[in-house]
Structures are given as structure tokens and as C-alpha cells.
NUFILO-148672 format. One line per 4 residues: number of its first residue (from 1); for each residue x, y, z of C-alpha. Coordinates in nm, 4 decimals. Layout:
N
NUM) X Y Z  ...
This chain:
541
1) 9.3636 7.8984 13.6709  9.6943 7.9918 13.5099  9.5243 8.0497 13.1836  9.2671 8.2715 13.3493
5) 9.5491 8.4726 13.5156  9.7207 8.5182 13.1802  9.4093 8.6406 13.0167  9.3413 8.8981 13.3016
9) 9.7074 9.0203 13.2675  9.6871 9.0430 12.9083  9.3593 9.2556 12.9336  9.5151 9.4957 13.1929
13) 9.7996 9.5945 12.9539  9.5762 9.6194 12.6571  9.7810 9.3766 12.4334  9.6336 9.1223 12.2098
17) 9.9108 8.8829 12.2968  9.9010 8.7003 12.6329  10.1732 8.7222 12.8790  10.2622 8.3378 12.8238
21) 10.3705 8.4433 12.4630  10.6008 8.7121 12.6132  10.7812 8.4477 12.8249  10.8571 8.2499 12.5093
25) 10.9680 8.5638 12.3196  11.2087 8.6303 12.6202  11.3574 8.2717 12.6109  11.3949 8.2847 12.2221
29) 11.5528 8.6275 12.2435  11.8021 8.5103 12.5098  11.8879 8.1946 12.3034  11.9348 8.3950 11.9913
33) 12.1680 8.6424 12.1656  11.9468 8.9448 12.1337  12.1249 9.2296 12.3149  11.8080 9.4229 12.3850
37) 11.7277 9.2541 12.7159  11.4312 9.4650 12.8083  11.2244 9.4098 12.4795  11.0221 9.1103 12.6256
41) 10.9502 9.2800 12.9457  10.8250 9.5844 12.7640  10.6252 9.3804 12.5235  10.4600 9.2137 12.8244
45) 10.3841 9.5203 13.0173  10.3721 9.8007 12.7715  10.6001 10.0504 12.6033  10.6401 10.4189 12.6924
49) 10.4924 10.6741 12.4557  10.6205 10.9825 12.6276  10.9431 11.0809 12.8067  11.2921 10.9494 12.7214
53) 11.2340 10.6233 12.5380  11.4315 10.3116 12.6204  11.7494 10.2663 12.4051  11.8387 9.9570 12.1963
57) 12.1805 9.8075 12.1387  12.0632 9.6856 11.8109  12.0475 10.0405 11.6619  12.2782 10.3483 11.6427
61) 12.2553 10.5498 11.9643  12.1257 10.9065 11.9572  12.0356 11.1400 12.2367  11.7288 11.3490 12.1331
65) 11.5676 11.4881 12.4551  11.1993 11.5748 12.4810  11.1184 11.9399 12.4043  10.8307 11.9216 12.6468
69) 10.8100 11.7708 12.9888  10.5307 11.5236 13.0940  10.4130 11.7818 13.3461  10.4074 12.0555 13.0828
73) 10.2179 11.8305 12.8501  9.9502 11.7785 13.1383  9.9326 12.1396 13.1984  9.8243 12.1904 12.8472
77) 9.5522 11.9262 12.8744  9.2459 12.1547 12.9034  9.3548 12.3550 12.6046  9.4292 12.0534 12.3998
81) 9.1028 11.9021 12.4842  8.9112 12.2031 12.3754  9.1267 12.2287 12.0536  9.0265 11.8631 11.9713
85) 8.6556 11.9310 12.0350  8.6457 12.2216 11.7923  8.8909 12.0830 11.5374  8.6423 11.8410 11.3877
89) 8.4284 12.1387 11.2847  8.6988 12.2257 11.0200  8.6198 11.9201 10.8122  8.3900 12.0265 10.5161
93) 8.3296 11.6811 10.3625  8.0666 11.5132 10.5607  8.0927 11.1884 10.3594  8.4650 11.1570 10.4071
97) 8.4066 11.2230 10.7915  8.1508 10.9456 10.8136  8.3812 10.6922 10.6452  8.6477 10.8093 10.9013
101) 8.4178 10.7423 11.1830  8.3052 10.4126 11.0399  8.6633 10.3025 11.0282  8.7134 10.4023 11.3801
105) 8.4084 10.2095 11.4932  8.5356 9.9072 11.3021  8.8563 9.9248 11.5188  8.6282 9.9353 11.8313
109) 8.4639 9.6245 11.7022  8.8056 9.4624 11.6430  8.8983 9.5580 11.9993  9.1923 9.7704 11.8894
113) 9.0292 10.0590 12.0747  8.7381 10.1297 12.3077  8.4619 10.3962 12.2941  8.3144 10.6256 12.1903
117) 8.3510 10.8305 12.5220  8.2400 11.1820 12.6139  8.4712 11.4397 12.7636  8.2957 11.3921 13.1002
121) 8.3548 11.0192 13.0916  8.7241 11.0537 13.0354  8.7590 11.3205 13.2982  8.5942 11.0819 13.5456
125) 8.8445 10.8134 13.4629  9.1683 11.0305 13.4313  9.0866 11.3649 13.5808  9.1905 11.6698 13.3888
129) 9.5224 11.5227 13.2606  9.4340 11.3320 12.9605  9.5544 11.4278 12.6034  9.3394 11.3839 12.2963
133) 9.4993 11.3604 11.9411  9.3039 11.4687 11.6515  9.2092 11.1850 11.3953  9.1826 11.3169 11.0362
137) 9.1265 11.1425 10.7051  9.3844 11.0844 10.4369  9.2139 11.0496 10.1011  9.3872 10.8731 9.8210
141) 9.2401 10.8225 9.4619  9.2048 10.4495 9.3492  9.3200 10.3621 9.0063  9.0668 10.3124 8.7257
145) 9.1326 9.9470 8.7403  9.0454 9.9349 9.1153  8.7219 10.1353 9.0463  8.6270 9.8915 8.7688
149) 8.6481 9.6068 9.0036  8.3850 9.7759 9.2231  8.5979 9.9558 9.4766  8.5142 10.3143 9.5864
153) 8.6963 10.5818 9.3826  8.8562 10.7194 9.7090  9.0274 10.5310 9.9931  8.9915 10.6961 10.3347
157) 9.2602 10.6076 10.5816  9.2663 10.7243 10.9443  9.5638 10.9275 11.0531  9.6258 11.0302 11.4289
161) 9.8054 11.3494 11.4649  10.0108 11.3157 11.7813  10.2333 11.6077 11.6797  9.9307 11.8537 11.6985
165) 9.8571 11.7294 12.0368  10.2150 11.7826 12.1549  10.2541 11.4100 12.2632  10.5515 11.3749 12.0187
169) 10.7115 11.6916 12.1594  10.7121 11.5191 12.5039  10.8932 11.2111 12.3581  11.2587 11.1724 12.3484
173) 11.4628 10.9196 12.1292  11.7550 10.7142 12.2517  11.8258 10.5379 11.9270  11.7739 10.5818 11.5467
177) 11.5688 10.2927 11.4183  11.7282 10.2137 11.0820  11.4697 9.9834 10.9224  11.5279 9.7457 10.6269
181) 11.3941 9.9543 10.3571  11.3888 9.8704 9.9699  11.7632 9.9207 9.9453  11.8306 9.6661 10.2076
185) 11.5754 9.4226 10.0582  11.7443 9.4674 9.7183  12.0925 9.4092 9.8644  11.9851 9.0922 10.0662
189) 11.8135 8.9525 9.7546  12.1324 9.0198 9.5575  12.3469 8.8426 9.8175  12.1037 8.5448 9.8172
193) 12.1187 8.5338 9.4314  12.5048 8.5411 9.4544  12.5013 8.2568 9.6985  12.2677 8.0501 9.4889
197) 12.4993 8.0854 9.1962  12.8214 8.0479 9.3857  12.8701 7.6694 9.4018  13.2415 7.6215 9.4442
201) 13.3140 8.0027 9.4720  13.3981 8.2075 9.7701  13.1350 8.4364 9.9285  13.2186 8.6989 10.1926
205) 12.9977 8.6719 10.5047  12.8777 8.9447 10.7382  13.1980 8.9182 10.9421  13.4229 8.9823 10.6353
209) 13.5518 8.6256 10.6078  13.5372 8.4228 10.2885  13.3486 8.1060 10.2807  13.3421 7.8480 10.0140
213) 12.9825 7.7494 9.9109  12.9079 7.4074 9.7735  12.5638 7.3454 9.6468  12.4137 6.9944 9.7326
217) 12.4065 6.7605 9.4245  12.0135 6.7369 9.4384  12.0042 7.0999 9.3514  11.9661 7.1531 8.9926
221) 12.1589 7.4053 8.7732  11.9831 7.7377 8.8547  11.7274 7.8296 8.6190  11.4403 8.0699 8.5836
225) 11.2801 8.1129 8.9339  11.6049 8.0013 9.1109  11.5418 8.2538 9.3869  11.2012 8.3634 9.5025
229) 11.0520 8.5820 9.7824  10.7210 8.6304 9.9792  10.6231 8.9087 10.1896  10.4365 8.8388 10.5217
233) 10.2436 9.1195 10.6893  10.1334 9.1484 11.0501  9.7775 9.2594 11.1078  9.7619 9.5836 11.2771
237) 10.1159 9.5454 11.4159  10.1197 9.8602 11.6227  9.7947 9.7642 11.7814  9.9516 9.4287 11.8829
241) 10.2057 9.6283 12.0999  10.0761 9.7530 12.4275  10.1040 10.0986 12.5836  10.2044 10.1218 12.9554
245) 9.8852 10.1474 13.1649  10.0029 10.4687 13.3357  10.0577 10.6328 12.9865  9.7213 10.5295 12.8300
249) 9.5775 10.8729 12.9049  9.8089 11.0047 12.6314  9.6821 10.7492 12.3717  9.3368 10.8897 12.3067
253) 9.2076 11.0100 11.9730  8.9359 11.2572 11.8895  8.7025 11.1812 11.5883  8.4444 11.4136 11.4471
257) 8.0818 11.2831 11.4134  7.9211 11.4956 11.1433  7.5589 11.3467 11.2188  7.5697 11.4498 11.5865
261) 7.7959 11.7620 11.5209  8.0111 11.6631 11.8193  8.3633 11.5236 11.8597  8.3828 11.1693 12.0097
265) 8.6728 11.0237 12.1994  8.8304 10.6790 12.1708  9.1076 10.5111 12.3776  9.3637 10.3020 12.1916
269) 9.4304 9.9572 12.3538  9.7729 9.9407 12.1649  10.0289 10.1587 12.0036  9.9085 10.4256 11.7565
273) 10.0380 10.5193 11.4142  10.1700 10.8574 11.4413  10.3525 10.8546 11.7816  10.7374 10.8480 11.7992
277) 10.6899 10.5915 12.0804  10.5171 10.3497 11.8344  10.7978 10.3694 11.5738  11.0458 10.3169 11.8547
281) 10.8747 10.0200 12.0168  10.7880 9.8337 11.7002  11.1539 9.8841 11.5670  11.2729 9.7003 11.8758
285) 11.0144 9.4224 11.8402  11.0749 9.3795 11.4747  11.4521 9.3450 11.5065  11.4238 9.1019 11.7894
289) 11.1895 8.8821 11.5682  11.4381 8.9139 11.2853  11.7311 8.8097 11.5020  11.5334 8.5110 11.6256
293) 11.4532 8.4052 11.2781  11.8059 8.4591 11.1600  11.9897 8.2774 11.4495  11.7538 8.0117 11.5604
297) 11.5753 7.9179 11.2382  11.8317 8.0123 10.9516  11.5737 8.2171 10.7736  11.6819 8.5097 10.5414
301) 11.4229 8.7855 10.6176  11.4279 9.1684 10.6083  11.1863 9.3725 10.8319  11.0389 9.7115 10.7488
305) 10.7933 9.8054 11.0255  10.5361 9.5139 11.0072  10.6539 9.3755 10.6616  10.8622 9.0648 10.6868
309) 11.0120 8.9703 10.3481  11.1640 8.6218 10.3095  11.4085 8.5644 10.0318  11.5299 8.2148 9.9622
313) 11.6447 7.9774 9.6976  11.3303 7.8163 9.5494  11.4171 7.4742 9.6915  11.3918 7.6078 10.0519
317) 11.1432 7.8973 10.0149  10.8295 7.7323 10.1122  10.9835 7.5719 10.4243  11.1286 7.9099 10.5293
321) 10.7905 8.0888 10.4942  10.6124 7.8154 10.6945  10.8763 7.8492 10.9653  10.8201 8.2123 10.9907
325) 10.4538 8.1724 11.0177  10.4828 7.9067 11.2790  10.7192 8.1282 11.4807  10.4583 8.4170 11.4666
329) 10.1898 8.1722 11.5813  10.4070 8.0491 11.8653  10.4672 8.4001 11.9873  10.0973 8.5087 11.9437
333) 10.1505 8.7572 11.6505  9.8454 8.7744 11.4239  9.9173 8.7906 11.0384  9.7074 8.9302 10.7781
337) 9.5131 8.6788 10.5686  9.7084 8.6855 10.2464  9.6982 8.4542 9.9582  10.0103 8.3646 9.7707
341) 10.3348 8.1596 9.7679  10.6987 8.2513 9.7162  10.7350 8.3802 9.3882  11.0008 8.5254 9.1536
345) 10.7910 8.8510 9.1317  10.7145 8.9494 9.4917  10.5250 9.2718 9.5846  10.6735 9.4062 9.9013
349) 10.7026 9.7583 10.0677  10.4954 9.9224 9.7849  10.7349 9.7820 9.5187  10.7854 9.4862 9.3000
353) 11.0959 9.2666 9.3740  11.1609 9.0943 9.0453  11.3902 8.7950 9.0715  11.2841 8.6405 8.7275
357) 11.6336 8.6889 8.6078  11.8155 8.5640 8.9228  11.9687 8.2745 8.7232  12.1505 8.5431 8.5225
361) 12.2662 8.7155 8.8444  12.0095 9.0048 8.8078  11.7854 9.1652 9.0656  11.5321 9.4297 8.9703
365) 11.3215 9.6660 9.1726  11.0157 9.8345 9.0235  10.7031 10.0365 9.1312  10.3852 9.8223 9.1631
369) 10.1515 9.8868 8.8760  9.8618 9.9655 9.1185  10.0824 10.2356 9.3022  10.1678 10.3959 8.9696
373) 9.8136 10.3865 8.8629  9.6947 10.5358 9.1992  9.9495 10.8311 9.1697  9.8405 10.8860 8.7981
377) 9.4805 10.9052 8.9012  9.5629 11.1656 9.1696  9.7689 11.3725 8.9179  9.4803 11.3490 8.6514
381) 9.2314 11.4636 8.9174  9.4575 11.7697 9.0126  9.5122 11.8695 8.6550  9.1363 11.8315 8.5757
385) 9.0355 12.0489 8.8726  9.3190 12.2945 8.8325  9.4060 12.2726 9.2083  9.5987 12.0818 9.4628
389) 9.5469 12.1435 9.8457  9.8431 12.1550 10.0743  9.7617 11.8346 10.2453  9.7039 11.6674 9.9068
393) 10.0274 11.8113 9.7769  10.2342 11.6863 10.0710  10.0830 11.3411 10.0392  10.1323 11.3242 9.6560
397) 10.4926 11.4578 9.6864  10.5741 11.1794 9.9344  10.4294 10.9110 9.7127  10.6203 11.0564 9.4143
401) 10.9571 11.0769 9.5857  10.9205 10.7266 9.7003  10.8191 10.5954 9.3618  11.1044 10.7805 9.1841
405) 11.3414 10.6003 9.4137  11.2555 10.2688 9.2667  11.3626 10.3703 8.9147  11.6800 10.3876 8.7338
409) 11.8826 10.7065 8.8178  11.6137 10.8232 9.0698  11.5203 11.1429 8.8732  11.2788 11.3905 8.9691
413) 11.4459 11.6390 9.2007  11.3675 11.9476 8.9746  10.9945 11.8576 8.9488  10.9674 11.7721 9.3148
417) 11.1218 12.1083 9.3994  10.8549 12.2826 9.2022  10.5772 12.0909 9.3949  10.7256 12.1932 9.7271
421) 10.7156 12.5469 9.6080  10.3453 12.5090 9.5370  10.2870 12.3500 9.8743  10.4703 12.6436 10.0559
425) 10.2493 12.9062 9.8807  9.9377 12.7386 10.0475  9.7136 12.8427 9.7535  9.5525 12.5295 9.6068
429) 9.5423 12.6962 9.2628  9.7870 12.5242 9.0168  10.0366 12.7747 8.8521  10.1938 12.6981 8.5159
433) 10.5227 12.5573 8.6830  10.3177 12.3248 8.9128  10.1157 12.1992 8.6100  10.4406 12.1407 8.4210
437) 10.5737 11.9442 8.7175  10.2567 11.7261 8.7373  10.2673 11.6448 8.3708  10.6437 11.5656 8.3867
441) 10.5765 11.3286 8.6869  10.2884 11.1707 8.4811  10.5095 11.1084 8.1751  10.8175 10.9953 8.3912
445) 10.6139 10.7338 8.5729  10.4859 10.5847 8.2383  10.8441 10.5446 8.1086  11.0728 10.5154 8.3893
449) 11.2804 10.1872 8.3956  11.3174 9.9742 8.7183  11.6325 9.9687 8.9125  11.8704 9.6687 8.8384
453) 12.1432 9.5209 9.0634  12.4009 9.2699 8.9596  12.4604 9.0087 9.2157  12.8443 9.0343 9.1476
457) 12.9214 9.3936 9.0880  13.2514 9.5003 8.9435  13.5110 9.5199 9.2225  13.6813 9.8126 9.0471
461) 13.4434 10.0933 8.9414  13.4316 10.3073 8.6314  13.5058 10.6726 8.6937  13.2975 10.9290 8.4977
465) 13.3980 11.2929 8.5010  13.1651 11.5495 8.3251  13.1436 11.9217 8.3415  12.9820 12.2190 8.1624
469) 13.0645 12.5876 8.1423  12.9006 12.9016 8.0454  13.1326 13.2031 7.9691  12.9749 13.4887 7.7833
473) 12.8144 13.3815 7.4724  12.9771 13.0406 7.4656  12.8540 12.7205 7.6413  13.0734 12.4138 7.6415
477) 13.0503 12.0706 7.7929  13.2577 11.7469 7.7966  13.3305 11.4198 7.9824  13.5961 11.1612 8.0492
481) 13.5388 10.7853 8.1253  13.8160 10.5942 8.3111  13.7639 10.2092 8.2889  13.8700 9.9701 8.5568
485) 14.1681 9.8635 8.3464  14.2832 10.2283 8.3229  14.1624 10.2889 7.9556  14.0324 10.6368 7.9106
489) 13.7723 10.7797 7.6763  13.6541 11.1307 7.6173  13.4321 11.3678 7.4424  13.3726 11.7464 7.4208
493) 13.1678 12.0016 7.2288  13.0435 12.3600 7.2138  12.6807 12.3720 7.2719  12.4425 12.4952 6.9934
497) 12.3325 12.8647 7.0609  11.9742 12.7529 6.9547  11.9595 12.4963 7.2379  12.1071 12.7420 7.4981
501) 11.8351 13.0017 7.3793  11.5676 12.7484 7.4455  11.6895 12.6670 7.7872  11.6857 13.0291 7.8784
505) 11.3383 13.0861 7.7571  11.2029 12.7793 7.9373  10.8931 12.8939 8.1268  10.9486 12.6139 8.3856
509) 11.2779 12.7470 8.5033  11.3196 13.0240 8.7634  11.5920 13.2143 8.5817  11.7528 13.2508 8.2443
513) 12.0860 13.1260 8.3784  12.1630 12.7882 8.2103  12.4767 12.6471 8.3943  12.2577 12.3724 8.5669
517) 12.1533 12.2469 8.2093  12.5063 12.2875 8.0863  12.6444 12.0692 8.3545  12.3719 11.7978 8.3252
521) 12.3883 11.7564 7.9429  12.7178 11.5876 7.9411  12.5829 11.3247 8.1712  12.3040 11.2482 7.9252
525) 12.5584 11.2510 7.6321  12.7862 11.0042 7.8346  12.4875 10.7714 7.8675  12.4214 10.7653 7.4915
529) 12.7810 10.7035 7.4101  12.8691 10.4558 7.6812  12.5319 10.3037 7.8041  12.6103 9.9399 7.6865
533) 12.9628 9.9463 7.8294  12.8325 10.0813 8.1662  12.5276 9.8462 8.1942  12.5173 9.6962 8.5619
537) 12.8551 9.8261 8.6431  12.9625 10.0337 8.9466  13.0215 10.3970 8.8418  13.1565 10.6885 9.0426
541) 13.0336 11.0119 8.8931
């Protein structure tokens, strides 16, 4: 009888996890000292997606009020319904629309949503006050290697636009969800590496206290593969988080059917990608799971949305991964079926965490080869066709900026600025500057070096001062390097007139003024002069 009751309650809130699992989540959270006391209740009965969202003591507090009231959103319902019905007619590629609809129906089969419904059926259920959000396709080009393996040249992903439907405007934030991104993952990995190598040495803990770490005699002297990692990914994580039943009328998506020539409506049973409420809800759930794993099970894990990355010494890694999987199973969270074991080279968050030199105290972060190949395929297609639409440009720019962030020096701001200019002009035709930017990115991604972090950075930084000047016909530059021990080195020179003239004539630049180049070149010169001395050192520029 109890199991039947649990199943009925789970169905009412649209969650894949039964209420029984929520009681266990609440007990574990309390034992682990989670301060967000309401997270288990909200996970059981559903999270808000409009209105002022609940706060969380685990994140910095903010006060961002909704710009649209719930009643105001409901008043707009008839107009938004009509817009959603007509919006699908703007899709010109029927093949892409069919793939989008097929992906939507696959979600229905997986019980992540219900439908399709007609407008009349939803009005019979909710009256006039239901809000549809348009679902559109995001198309990315697969790499030549993926195509050679038999995969389709294009990958179509469903994106639900809750901004266009004004649902996000009716949502207020009470905290800023600071997720563990690549920087945090690299920092945690660096600390684990330092701890693994620090037998008999002090290590500063999270509270700022120094603790002496002594390795057990059974642990061998660290060698290659001393520290490893593995990423665990929850399956459709947002869909495993329920929406409050009285707000499900705001969680409806509209998808165009090119064969019938009509818009079909689907009701999500869990949280949707694209809503502010989803990000807020899963940030709270993810942080709660992370604290439970830290405090109750002594597992080192970072959390970025639905990606849980375990970083451990090789001797304890498999046990830690098995523990995380068991905790997920106990709490009813479904994982993706992923092969693999803890490895010194771990793909996670779209990057490759390289711990193969952990025994030398080095952590490296690089872009995954498949990500680079996919970006290169998109760039090649745009250059071949001579055009890049606004939506394609925005998508490509986001991927490029993220990819450049995983490389040494994080270069690319000038080329990114040119692409932003192309996107603002709205015309898909590629102008010479945009062509230059795409070619620059293509060349850069092929040669960019991965980021590298030393597990024991220099406590006293180097200080590098550089400057350039353009006064009349003369251009000069110079630099000073101050070492941690106070030693000073310097250089200076007048720039050749031929080089300055070349800068001024560069078609990729907006103006003939070259002060920007004059200020950048001493940084490059400093790199060539002092690269070996500065390698893996902390530098203030």
C-alpha cells in the first residue's frame, strides 16, 4: 500500500524519483549539515519556475525581482499562444524540423513530457492562462571523424525559448548559482595532486589551517597516473526535477510539425532547459548532493550542472566512483550509461583534464579533440558558403570563447570582437574582416597550447611591467621583470618604421592608429626573452 501511495505521489508531481527517495535526501542533507533546509521538500513537491525563486544559503545572495508579474504573464497568454502557433512557419528547413519533432516525440516515449496536444485540449485543462514556449533547433556540424563513423553530418538539439515566451521575465532570482566550472575543476585537481605528493609536508585546508599529511606506507612513491579522474553524468538531469503542479501550465513547449503544417504542444513533466527556474533548482540540488558526498562519504567531487567529476589518488579512485554511483542509486537519480574507469586523461565539461604528469606536480587542461574538430567543421562550412547567419554566429562565438578559455593565455578577444560585429549587422554575408576572424580562429585552434597549473605555485609572484608609446613618427616599447627575489631585468627598443606601417595598413584593423599593437608587442617580446624562467610561475602583468 505504501509503495502504491509513493508511486501515485511521484506521478502527481511529475518527477521520476519517488517520494521515498526524497525522504532519504532530506535525512542525508540534515546529517551532512546542508543549510538549504527546503531543498528536499522542493525536490519532493516541485520547484517554482516563475515568481521570486527560493534562496539558498549555499550561494551568494542577490535580489533580482521579476520584471513581469504572474498575472501580467497570464494576461499575455492569448497573444503568446497565437505567436507560438505562427512561429513554426518561419522554419524553412523541413528536414531539420522533422528531426526536432522526432527528438520531441522521443522525449514523450521516455516520459519526460506528454503530448502532442492541440490548443483546444490545453484550454480544456488550464483555461486561457497557459503559456507555450517555442522549441527551435540548434544545428551543429559534426567533425569529419564522426561522419566517417556513420553519424549524421548535422546534430540537431532541441532548445526551448522561455525568454521569448516571457516566462523568464516573470522569474526573480534570490541567489547567484556559482557552479564549479573548468577553473574550479582544475584548482581542485591541483590540490589533490599537491596532497598526493605532500607526504610529511603541510597542506592548508579550506579553513586556512595547515595540516601535516602522511601517506600510508602501502602507497607507492607517486608515479605516472598517481591522480586520476572520472566524470559522471546524470541522464536528463533537469527532467528528473519536478515542477510545482500549479505552475505546470507555464512549462509547455510548442513544436512545428512540417508534415501537418501545424504547431503541436507538449507538456514537460520536469524542469526545462532554458528557464531561469531550472538553473536555480538544479544548482540547489547539485550543491546538496556535492555536500553529501563530501561530508558523509569523503569523496572529492566538483559539480557543474549535471556533471559530477571525481578527482582522487589512483589508489582510492574506483572506490570513490562506486560510492558516488551508489549514492545516486539510493537517492533515485538516474545516470547516463557511460563506459570508462578513472583515468589520468579525463574528458569533462567539454575539455580534457590531463593528469598524466601529476607525479611531477602538473595539471593540464585542453579542449577535447572532438570539440575542436566540430568547431573547425562549422568554420569550414561558413567559409565555403561565404555566409554565417546570426543564430549560427552566436552559437559559434559561444563555442569559440569557451574553447579559447582552455588554452594558454586565453587569446582571441580581437577576433571575437570582429565576429560580434558581424552578428550585430544581421546580414549573413561574410565581409573580409569576418573572413579574417574565422581563419584566425581556425589557425589558432590548431596550434593553441593547453593551460597548465603547477600544484605548488610560487608563493611570491613575478611582476612584469610592459608599455608601448606612439609619439609622432616614433613608436617605442619596453618591459621590466621583477623576480620574487627582487632581481630586475629589462629591455627597450624603438619599433621599426616598416613594422608600424604594416600595422597601419592591416585591413583587419578598424583604424590606422597602432597604439594597441605597440602596447601588445612588448608582452610578446617578454615571452620570447623570459619564457623558460616564467614557466608555471605566478605572474602579475
